[in-house]
C-alpha positions as CSV (number, residue, x, y, z in Angstrom):
1,X,17.8,-7.8,7.8
2,X,17.8,-6.3,11.3
3,X,14.9,-6.2,13.8
4,X,16.8,-5.1,16.8
5,X,17.5,-1.3,16.2
6,X,17.7,0.6,19.5
7,X,16.3,4.0,19.9
8,X,19.9,5.2,20.6
9,X,21.2,3.8,17.4
10,X,18.4,5.3,15.4
11,X,19.1,8.7,17.1
12,X,22.7,8.3,15.9
13,X,21.4,8.0,12.3
14,X,19.4,11.0,12.7
15,X,22.5,13.0,13.9
16,X,24.7,11.9,11.0
17,X,25.9,14.8,8.7
18,X,23.1,15.1,6.1
19,X,25.2,14.1,3.1
20,X,26.4,10.9,5.0
21,X,22.8,10.0,6.0
22,X,21.5,10.4,2.4
23,X,24.4,8.4,1.1
24,X,23.6,5.5,3.5
25,X,20.0,5.7,2.6
26,X,20.8,5.5,-1.1
27,X,22.9,2.4,-0.5
28,X,20.1,0.8,1.3
29,X,17.5,1.7,-1.3
30,X,19.5,0.6,-4.3
31,X,20.2,-2.7,-2.7
32,X,16.5,-3.6,-2.7
33,X,14.7,-1.4,-5.3
34,X,15.2,0.4,-8.6
35,X,16.0,3.9,-7.4
36,X,14.0,5.5,-10.2
37,X,10.7,3.7,-9.7
38,X,7.9,4.9,-7.5
39,X,4.9,2.9,-6.4
40,X,1.6,4.8,-7.0
41,X,-1.4,4.3,-4.8
42,X,-4.7,6.1,-4.8
43,X,-6.7,6.7,-1.5
44,X,-10.4,7.1,-1.3
45,X,-12.5,7.9,1.8
46,X,-15.4,5.5,1.4
47,X,-17.0,6.5,4.7
48,X,-16.2,9.9,6.0
49,X,-16.5,11.6,9.4
50,X,-18.3,10.9,12.6
51,X,-15.6,8.8,14.1
52,X,-15.9,8.2,17.9
53,X,-12.1,8.2,18.4
54,X,-10.4,11.4,19.7
55,X,-7.1,11.5,17.5
56,X,-6.0,15.1,17.9
57,X,-4.7,15.4,14.3
58,X,-7.9,14.1,12.6
59,X,-10.7,16.0,10.8
60,X,-12.9,13.1,11.0
61,X,-13.2,12.8,14.9
62,X,-16.6,13.7,16.0
63,X,-15.1,15.5,19.0
64,X,-13.0,17.9,16.8
65,X,-14.7,21.1,15.8
66,X,-14.0,21.0,12.1
67,X,-16.3,21.8,9.2
68,X,-16.4,18.3,7.9
69,X,-19.8,16.8,7.5
70,X,-20.2,13.1,8.2
71,X,-21.2,10.9,5.2
72,X,-22.4,7.3,5.0
73,X,-20.5,4.4,3.4
74,X,-20.3,5.1,-0.3
75,X,-22.2,3.0,-2.8
76,X,-20.3,0.1,-4.3
77,X,-20.6,1.3,-7.9
78,X,-19.1,4.8,-6.9
79,X,-16.1,3.1,-5.3
80,X,-15.6,0.8,-8.3
81,X,-15.7,3.8,-10.8
82,X,-13.2,5.7,-8.6
83,X,-11.0,2.6,-8.8
84,X,-11.2,2.4,-12.5
85,X,-10.2,6.0,-12.8
86,X,-7.2,5.5,-10.5
87,X,-6.0,2.5,-12.6
88,X,-6.3,4.6,-15.7
89,X,-4.2,7.3,-14.2
90,X,-1.4,4.8,-13.5
91,X,-2.1,3.8,-9.9
92,X,-1.3,0.1,-9.1
93,X,-2.9,0.0,-5.7
94,X,-6.3,1.3,-4.5
95,X,-6.7,2.2,-0.9
96,X,-10.1,2.6,0.8
97,X,-10.6,4.3,4.2
98,X,-13.5,4.3,6.5
99,X,-13.8,6.4,9.6
100,X,-14.7,3.7,12.1
101,X,-13.4,2.6,15.4
102,X,-14.0,-0.8,14.0
103,X,-16.1,-2.3,11.2
104,X,-19.5,-3.8,12.1
105,X,-22.4,-5.6,10.7
106,X,-23.8,-5.0,7.2
107,X,-21.4,-2.1,6.5
108,X,-18.5,-4.5,6.9
109,X,-20.2,-7.1,4.6
110,X,-20.5,-4.4,1.9
111,X,-16.8,-3.5,2.3
112,X,-16.0,-7.1,1.7
113,X,-17.9,-7.1,-1.6
114,X,-16.2,-3.8,-2.6
115,X,-12.8,-5.2,-2.0
116,X,-13.6,-8.2,-4.1
117,X,-14.8,-6.0,-7.0
118,X,-11.7,-3.8,-6.8
119,X,-9.5,-6.7,-6.8
120,X,-11.1,-8.1,-10.0
121,X,-10.0,-4.9,-11.8
122,X,-6.4,-5.9,-11.5
123,X,-5.5,-3.5,-8.8
124,X,-3.8,-4.3,-5.5
125,X,-6.3,-3.6,-2.7
126,X,-5.7,-1.8,0.6
127,X,-8.1,-0.8,3.4
128,X,-8.0,1.1,6.6
129,X,-11.1,0.5,8.7
130,X,-10.0,0.8,12.3
131,X,-9.4,-2.0,14.6
132,X,-10.0,-5.7,13.5
133,X,-10.5,-9.0,15.2
134,X,-9.1,-12.2,13.8
135,X,-12.3,-13.2,12.1
136,X,-12.7,-9.8,10.3
137,X,-9.0,-10.0,9.1
138,X,-9.5,-13.5,7.7
139,X,-12.6,-12.4,5.9
140,X,-10.8,-9.5,4.3
141,X,-8.1,-11.8,3.2
142,X,-10.6,-14.1,1.6
143,X,-12.2,-11.2,-0.2
144,X,-8.8,-10.4,-1.8
145,X,-7.4,-7.7,0.3
146,X,-3.7,-7.3,-0.2
147,X,-2.8,-4.6,2.4
148,X,-4.3,-3.3,5.5
149,X,-3.3,0.1,6.8
150,X,-3.1,0.7,10.5
151,X,-0.6,3.3,11.6
152,X,1.0,3.5,15.0
153,X,1.0,7.2,14.7
154,X,3.9,8.1,17.0
155,X,6.1,6.6,19.7
156,X,4.6,4.7,22.6
157,X,5.6,7.4,25.1
158,X,4.1,10.2,23.1
159,X,1.0,8.3,22.0
160,X,-1.1,9.4,25.1
161,X,-0.7,13.0,24.0
162,X,-2.4,12.3,20.7
163,X,-5.0,9.6,21.3
164,X,-6.9,8.5,24.5
165,X,-9.8,6.4,23.2
166,X,-7.7,3.4,22.2
167,X,-4.3,2.1,23.3
168,X,-1.1,1.5,21.6
169,X,-1.4,-2.2,22.4
170,X,-4.8,-2.2,20.6
171,X,-3.1,-0.9,17.5
172,X,-0.5,-3.6,17.7
173,X,-3.1,-6.3,18.3
174,X,-4.8,-5.4,15.1
175,X,-1.6,-5.6,13.2
176,X,-1.0,-9.0,14.6
177,X,-4.4,-10.1,13.4
178,X,-3.7,-8.8,10.0
179,X,-0.3,-10.5,9.7
180,X,-1.8,-13.8,11.0
181,X,-4.5,-13.6,8.2
182,X,-1.7,-13.4,5.6
183,X,-2.4,-9.7,4.6
184,X,0.5,-7.3,3.9
185,X,0.9,-4.6,6.5
186,X,0.9,-0.9,5.7
187,X,2.0,0.9,8.9
188,X,3.8,4.1,9.6
189,X,3.2,7.3,11.5
190,X,2.9,11.1,11.5
191,X,5.7,13.5,12.3
192,X,5.4,17.2,13.1
193,X,2.8,16.7,16.0
194,X,5.0,18.3,18.7
195,X,7.1,15.2,19.3
196,X,10.9,15.3,20.0
197,X,13.5,13.8,17.7
198,X,13.9,11.0,20.2
199,X,10.2,10.3,20.0
200,X,10.5,10.2,16.2
201,X,13.4,7.7,16.7
202,X,11.1,5.7,19.0
203,X,8.3,5.5,16.4
204,X,10.8,4.3,13.8
205,X,12.2,1.7,16.3
206,X,8.7,0.3,16.9
207,X,8.2,-0.2,13.1
208,X,11.7,-1.6,12.6
209,X,11.2,-4.1,15.4
210,X,8.3,-5.7,13.5
211,X,9.4,-9.0,12.0
212,X,8.9,-9.0,9.1
213,X,8.9,-5.2,8.7
214,X,5.7,-3.6,7.3
215,X,5.6,-4.1,3.6
216,X,4.6,-0.4,3.3
217,X,5.7,2.4,5.6
218,X,3.8,5.7,5.2
219,X,5.6,8.7,6.6
220,X,3.1,11.6,7.1
221,X,3.9,15.1,7.7
222,X,1.1,16.6,9.9
223,X,-1.5,18.7,8.0
224,X,-2.6,21.2,10.5
225,X,-6.4,21.2,10.2
226,X,-8.4,24.0,11.6
227,X,-10.6,22.9,14.5
228,X,-8.3,20.1,15.6
229,X,-6.2,20.3,18.8
230,X,-3.0,20.3,16.7
231,X,-4.0,23.1,14.3
232,X,-1.3,25.4,15.8
233,X,1.4,22.9,16.9
234,X,4.9,23.9,16.0
235,X,5.9,21.8,13.0
236,X,9.3,20.4,12.0
237,X,12.0,21.7,9.7
238,X,11.9,20.3,6.1
239,X,15.3,18.7,6.4
240,X,14.2,17.0,9.6
241,X,11.4,15.4,7.6
242,X,13.8,14.3,5.0
243,X,16.0,12.8,7.7
244,X,13.0,10.8,8.9
245,X,12.5,9.4,5.5
246,X,16.2,8.4,5.3
247,X,16.2,6.8,8.7
248,X,13.1,4.8,7.8
249,X,14.8,3.6,4.6
250,X,18.0,2.5,6.4
251,X,16.2,0.6,9.2
252,X,13.5,-1.0,6.9
253,X,15.5,-1.5,3.6
254,X,13.1,-3.7,1.8
255,X,9.9,-1.8,2.7
256,X,8.2,0.6,0.4
257,X,8.5,4.0,2.2
258,X,5.7,6.2,1.3
259,X,5.8,9.9,1.1
260,X,2.2,10.5,2.3
261,X,0.2,13.4,3.9
262,X,1.6,16.9,3.6
263,X,2.9,16.5,0.2
264,X,0.6,19.1,-1.2
265,X,2.5,21.8,0.6
266,X,6.0,20.4,-0.3
267,X,8.1,22.1,-3.0
268,X,9.4,20.0,-5.9
269,X,12.8,20.3,-4.4
270,X,11.7,18.9,-1.0
271,X,10.0,16.0,-2.6
272,X,13.1,15.3,-4.8
273,X,15.2,15.1,-1.5
274,X,12.6,12.7,-0.1
275,X,13.0,10.4,-3.1
276,X,16.8,10.8,-2.8
277,X,16.4,9.7,0.9
278,X,14.7,6.5,-0.1
279,X,11.0,7.3,-0.4
280,X,9.6,5.1,-3.3
281,X,5.9,5.3,-2.9
282,X,3.3,8.1,-3.0
283,X,-0.5,8.7,-2.9
284,X,-1.4,9.7,-6.4
285,X,-4.5,11.8,-6.8
286,X,-5.9,15.1,-5.5
287,X,-7.3,14.1,-2.1
288,X,-6.2,12.0,0.9
289,X,-9.4,11.1,2.7
290,X,-10.3,14.7,3.6
291,X,-7.1,16.6,3.0
292,X,-5.7,17.8,-0.3
293,X,-2.9,16.2,-2.2
294,X,-0.6,17.2,-5.1
295,X,-2.5,17.2,-8.4
296,X,-1.9,14.3,-10.8
297,X,-0.5,16.7,-13.4
298,X,2.0,18.1,-11.0
299,X,3.2,14.7,-10.1
300,X,3.6,13.7,-13.7
301,X,5.6,16.9,-14.4
302,X,7.8,16.2,-11.4
303,X,8.5,12.6,-12.4
304,X,9.5,13.8,-15.8
305,X,11.9,16.3,-14.5
306,X,13.5,13.7,-12.1
307,X,13.4,10.8,-14.6
308,X,11.2,8.7,-12.3
309,X,8.6,6.2,-13.5
310,X,5.8,4.2,-12.0
311,X,6.6,0.9,-10.5
312,X,4.9,-2.1,-12.1
313,X,2.6,-4.0,-9.8
314,X,4.8,-6.6,-8.1
315,X,3.6,-10.2,-7.8
316,X,2.7,-11.5,-4.3
317,X,5.7,-13.8,-4.3
318,X,8.1,-10.9,-5.1
319,X,6.6,-8.9,-2.2
320,X,7.1,-11.7,0.2
321,X,10.6,-12.5,-0.9
322,X,11.6,-8.9,-0.5
323,X,10.7,-9.0,3.2
324,X,11.9,-12.6,4.0
């Protein structure tokens, strides 16, 4: 396993002839996974809107002029019912997102109880709650949290164009606290925010330098939300997005690479190319926090056409060995 990929090496991967890049990604994928299994996660916004951060892509930032109305933390029984439904629809992991800079006080205590209850349903648990300190990470681990999502968003040199209310280092510090607590890391980024290919390579390099690599790597295609500063940014070509998936697969061969935001607008053919390029995880359900997602029925039909099946939930020891 490599942890020393240079940006120049990753740029060279991006520049390979498309067929050669896909072939390399397939080799990497098949060395670590069943190429026809997809890990299914469901994402629920348990506290929506009103966030104090100024992320330019986000509908939940209080500073962005979107039509989203802030909501309080959901009641525990509502979250548990949503988790039960997700499990009945085939999801193996339930992800909970709260629009906070960082969790505090009684709200955090309620989240700990919710994590414990979701875990008791037999689901893997994941949360994204903003920045954490070491004590909070330890408490989440004790409550039964399997994964913590905290994306780096983009490359270090482009980050200041996207977020100014917290630093790149603060994101990395949270990831270190999560890892120290023994929680698996879910960390990826967003492409199509006006960044260059070199900056996309820089983002992949940051992820691939983590030792061990993030167990889950979501690659998001920007959803251009009206009222956000990026609503009219020039996006990227579909095949460039597929290349990004392939490069993530080659550089982080034992990680689950998740086809994340933006999937609702992707054709079946584009999604098939992403799976061919090494994506082996998706968010399953009709909403991702505040944006739309592909309908469950559409996903089921696509899986049938492609001969794909849901991955069985791995044991913790299997997860760890894969990334040793």
